[in-house]
N, C-alpha and C positions, 0 to 999 in steps of 0.2 A: 495714608494720613490725610486728614481733611484737607489740609492746606496745599498739599503738593499737586498742583494741577498747573497746567501751561496756560499763557495766554492765548486767546482766540486766533490772533493774526501776528506774524512776525515779518521783519524785514531785514536786509543784510545792512549791518552797520558800518561795513568796509573797515572796520577796525579789528585787527587780527585777535586781540586777547578778549574782545567783547563778543566778537561773532554776531548772531542774530539777536535782534532786541524786539520788544513789543512795537507794533505798527505805530502807536501813538507817541513813542518816546522820540525826543531829538538827539542829535548828536552835535555837540558844540565844542568850539576849542576851549581849553581850560581856563584861558584868560577872561572868558565870559562869566566864568563861575568864580573865579578867585582873583584877587587883586593882590599884588605884591605891597608889602608894606616894610618900610625901614625906619622906624621911629627910634630915635637915641636920646641920650640925655636924662635917663632916669636911674641915676646910680644907687638909689635907695632901694629899689624894688627887690624883691626876693629873687636870688639866683635859681635858673631853672636848668633841668638837664633833658634832653631829648632821649627816650629809651624805647626800644622796640617792644619791650612786653608790657609797659604801662603809660606809654604816651610821654607828653611833656608834664613833668612834675617837678617839684622843688628839688633842687640838688641834695638838700638836707635828708631827703627820704631815699636817695639813691646813692648806695655807699661805693658802687664802682667808680673808677677813673672816668671822668667826662671831659668833652673839650671845652675849654674856656680859652679863647684865643688871647686875651689880654687881661692884665690886672686893673686896667684902666676901665672902670664900670661904666664911665661917660659913654664909651663907645659900643657897649653891649646894646642889642636890640630890644625894644619892648614888645612883649607878647601878651595879648589878652586871652581870657579864657574863651574859648570857641575857635581860636585861630588854629591853623595847620601849620607844620614846620617841616621844611625839607632840611634833613640833616645829612652828615656825612655818610650816613649808613642807611639812607632811605632806599637805596637800590636793593638792600638785602631785605628789608622788612616793611617796606611801604612808607606812607607819609604820616607823620605823628600828629596826634590830636592834642591840643593844650588844654589841660584840666585846671590850669591855675594861671594867674597873671603873674608876670615877672619879667625877668631880663635874661637873655641867652646870648651865646656866643655870634659875633657879627658874620661869621662863616656860614651861618645857617640862612635859609630864605623863610620869611614869614608870610604866609597866604591868609587873607581875610576873606571869607565867603560873603558874596554879593547877595543882594535882596533876591528872595525867592529861592533861596537855598536853604535846605534843612541840615544843620550841622550833623546831626546824628547819622543821617543816611550816608553823607559822604565820609563820615568817620568809619563807617563799616566798609564803604566801597574802596577807599584809599588803603586799607589794610588787607584787603581780601586777597586770595590766593591768585585769582584770574588777574587782578590789577598788577600786583607785583610780577606777575611773569611777563607783563608787557613793558616793564621798566627797563629791560635791556636797550630799548630803542633810545632812551633818554639820557644815557650816561655819557659823560664827556670823554673826550679822547685822552686827555692828561691823566685824569684819575679814574679811568674805567674801572668798573666794578665797585666804586666807593661813592661818587658823588653824581647827583643828577644836574644836568645842565638845565638852568632855569628857563632860558629862552626856548628850548626844546620842550619843556614842559607846559610852558604857556600856550605853545602852538599843537600841543598833543590834544586829542580828542577824548571827551567824557560824556557820559549820558545825562541829559536833563530830562526830567520828568515831572508831571505835575506835582505841586507842592504837597497836596494831600496824600499823593502817593508814596512820596518820599517819606512822610510821617508815618503812614501804616506799615511800610517795609521796616522802618527803624524800630517802631514798637514791636513788630512781629519778632525782630531778631533780639531785641532787648529781653523779651519775655522767653525766647527758646534759649537764648545763650545763659540767661541767669538760671534756668531751670537745669541746663546741662552743667554749668559751673557748679551748682550746688550737688548735683549727682557725683560729679568727679570728686569734689571736696569730701563727701561721705565716704566715697570708696577709698580714697587716700587715708582717711582716718581709720578705716577698717584695717588697711594694710599696716598702719602704725601700731595697731592693737595687736595684730596678729605678729609682728616683729617683736613686741613687748611680750607676747606670751612665749614665743621662741627663747628669748632672753631669760625668762623665768624659768623655763624647762632646763636650760642649760645651768643656770645658777644653782638650781635645787640639786641637780645631778651630780656636780662637781664639788658641792659644799656638805651635802647631806647623804649622798648615795642613793641606791635604788630600793632599799629594804627599808619601809618605814617602822619596822619593829626592831631594827638594830639598836644595841646600847649606845648612847652617846657620851662625849666627854666635852669639857670646855676647852676650846683651841686655845685660848687667851690671846686670840687675834681678833680685834674688834669686828673687822669686816666679814671674818669667816664665822663667828659664834660657835655654836656646838657643832661637833664633827662626829662621825662614826669613831667609837673607841679604838678600833684596830688600825685606823689610819694614822699616818705619820704627818707632822708639821716640819717642813724643811725649808730652808731659804732656797731661793732659786738657784743661787750659786752651787748649791749641792747636788743639783740634779741636771743642769745643763751649762754650757759655755756661752759667751756673749760675744758678738761682733758688731762694730760700729760700721755702718755703711759708708762707704767713701768712693765708690766707682764713679768716674767722671763723665760718663755718657749722659747726653741731654736728650731732651724728648724728640728733637728733629734728627737726632743721630740713630734713632730706633729703625730697625731693618723688619721686613715681614718674613725673612729667613736668615738664619745665621747659626754660628757655633754654640753660642750661649744664650739662655733666656734672660733678657733685660728687664730686672726688677726696678724699673724707674719709679719714683715716687708718685708722679702723676698717673701711673697706671695701675700701682698697687692699691692706691687710696680707695678704701671701701669695697675691695674685693675681697670676698671671703676665703677664697681658695685659687691658687694658681694652678690650673690644670691644663690640659691639652689645647683648650680653646683660647688660652692667653698667647698671642702671637706677636710678640715683641722680642726682637732678637739684637745681639751684636756680635762682632767677629773678635778675633785674637788681639787686636790692639788695646782692649779694655780688660783683658784678663789680668786677674791678681789673684793669687792662691789664696790670700787672706779674706777675699770677698766671695768665695765660692759658696752657693746655696745647695744643699742635697734634699733629696727626698726626705719627707718628716720634719724638716726644719720650720720655724715658726717666726715670721716677720712681724714685727711691731712697729707701726707708725709712731715715729716721735716727734712730729711736727704737724699741727693741724690749725686751720682758721677758726674752728669751734673748739671749746673746751669739752663738749660731749663727745667728740669723736677722737679726741687725743687718746693714743694707745690703742687704736683698732688692730686687730691681729689677723694675719693671714696664713693659711696652712699652704706649704709648697708641696703639692701632690704631682710631682713629676720625676722621673728617673734620670732625665738629661740635666746637666748642669746649669745652675743659674748664677747670675752675678748680682750682688746687693748695691743698690744706688743709694745716694744720700738721703737725709731725713728719715732714716729707717734704722732699726736695731735688729739683730738676728739672735734667736735663741736656738742653739744645737743641743737637742735633748741627749742625754746618756740613756741609751735604749735598754740598758739593763735596769733602770730605776723608773723611767717615765716613757709613755707611748707618747709619739709626737703629736698625734691627734689630740689625745686627753690634754696634753700640755696647751695646745691651741684653745680647746674649749675652756680650760681652767683660766688661760689668760684673758679671756673674754669677761672674766670677773674680776681677776686681780689687777688688770690695767686700770680699772676705774679708780683703784687706790692711788695709782700714779698722778691723778689729776690734782691731787693736793701739792705735788711738786712742780705744777706747771708755772711757767714764767712767760711773760709777754703780755701785749695787750690786744693788737690785732691778729696776731699769730701766736699760738702757744706751744710750748715745746717742753720736753723733759730730756734728760741725759742718761747715759749707761750707768753711772753710778747710783742714780735714783732707782733703776731698775734692781740693781743688786741689793737693795734694802728689803725687797718684798719675799714674804713668806708665802707658801702655798701648801695645800693639803694633798697628800699622795696615798692613795689606796695601793693595795698590791697590784701588780701588773695585769693579772688576769681579770680583776674587777675593773681597772681601767678601761680594758678592751669592751668589757659588758657595757660600761656607761657610755662609751663612744657609741657603740651599736644602737643603744637606746635613744641617745640624742639624734643620731643620723635618721633614725626610724620616724621619730616625732616630728623632726625639723622639715624631712621629706613631705610629710603630709601637709604642713603648714606652708612650705614652698609652692606647693602644687595650687593650693588655694590662692595665694598671692599672685602666682603666675596667671591663673584664670581671671583674677580681678584686674590685674594689669592690662591683659588683652581686651577686657571689657572697657577699660578706660581709653586705651588706644582707639578702639572701635568708635567710641562716642567722640573723642577729640576729632577724629577724622570727619565724622558726621556733622559737627559743629562748623568745620572749615568749609566742608562742600555746601552746607545749607547758607552759609553767609554768601558764598560766591554765587551759588545759584539766585539767591533773593535779590542781590544788589544788581545783577545784570539781566534780571528779567527772565531768567528761565523758569521760574516758578511764579505763579500769579497768587499773591496773598492779600489782595484788595478787600476780601471780604473778612479779613481777619478782625476779630474782637477779642478782647481780654475774656478768658473763660470766667464764668461766675464762681465755679468751684475748682479748687486747685487741682491739676492733673497729678496724680502719683508719680513720685520720682522713679519708681520702678519702671514706668512706661518709656522713660528717656532711652535705655538700652535696646527695648523692642522697637522703638521707632528707628534708632541708629541702624539696627540690623536689618530692617525693612528698606531703609533709604538706600544703604550701601549695596543693596542687591542691583 
């Protein structure tokens, strides 16, 4: 790559996480770069949240629970756009940059960059992998692993380089990360399209069959439409029995080995199949005969934070016994009438119908009685097996493509992390960087990442 060269001369920074730095860079205490601010009495300003993924943003844009120490907004600290915030989670994710003006918990430390400091450069530095690795030295003894001791931070060392160089490094990283992020976004959109294609294949196969020339009939079921004439329409209650999950094991009670496979909601959620790689177990104290899951059973997720994922189904592909956790329903197929895998694929279509029964606002759910109202189409057993084989063949092709794309995304994300760390600590010299006159093709991002990671 054109920009991946080293500086002509280096010196020892004496800072473990920083190591060697360009000869003309300085090492100074953080208090020379940042001044702590504690301005209060602005109760009408917007409430902010310090997040590891998005920096300091309005709390209204961040749905997760965040720390607000008091309801007395007079005591909250004022944050200006361009400030930095040491939050209770800074040890894990670096120091956060404020993208907005507002007020935040008094438990946080507000840092204002001094003159000669380019905000964008330190925004990258204080979130870089190298810098975060050095934060272990700054945590307090009382809240070790959670909170940074402000006095230790002020006396810690940071690089100080010429202002123009700070600007160039920040511009280089803005350009590179924007291109990398666009590449990742495109790849994720492609994965979404491939998953939609797989869903369409399943839908077509379990509602129309594999023979395009077969004679069709009206199913009289709106979501099914026309189906092959020789298929049956049957209520689920006619082809399987139902179990409501109520095993009492919790996530922190799961074992890496045990007598029973623990089908805990948080682990089965969005898993398509429970196979040998599913390694969560419990022992006899949680055994209930009514909660046993056998090979060929189908697990239905009955609670979800999004309406789109409500009713997600999972095939139990193991010969050892499982135990069903809460927030799930179980379909036990009558093997003389329906193949378990066919039922699972069919469920990926009919569970969408269950969304109309959903109750809740932030968490959606349906119950076992709703499931009992559902009809499905049932071909002869042999045809069911042919449909399963076809779906698995086509799905495997798509899954291989998705796996390749996911590996590419991982490679590029690692490249971005490394590139930021190398640039902000002076391991690569980008002082000659100028914005390209012509846009570099996105396809070159993966090529650069592969070359860089060598």
